[in-house]
C-alpha angles and dihedrals in degrees: 000000000000113000123214109232124301120226120345089196115101131200107281096026114131127236118198122208123190115215133174086267095052138272122326128191130221129190120221110242099174147341129209137182118226135181106253092238090056097056093091091059098052104102097192089056093059103034115101111232121177111242095018126120120197120191121191119195136175125242124224134202124235089275090058092250118142113249130202095264133091133199114220120199119200118199137170128221115258120219114259115265112252117232 
């Protein structure tokens, strides 16, 4: 069951999110791959933490079929740039 990639994001990469109040930046602090059935039991995935962004994505095999694994990206809010 060959898997295509995982996350292309690396620790330190920035993720930008546009909100009604403007654009905010997050820095990737880690990424992990989990079996889909295990996601419910990952406490850091479900705990609300101010300034943290958690992205959950699906993985696909080489035939572009979804497989039972997810990549989770954890990122922290960066301070706004001062002008």
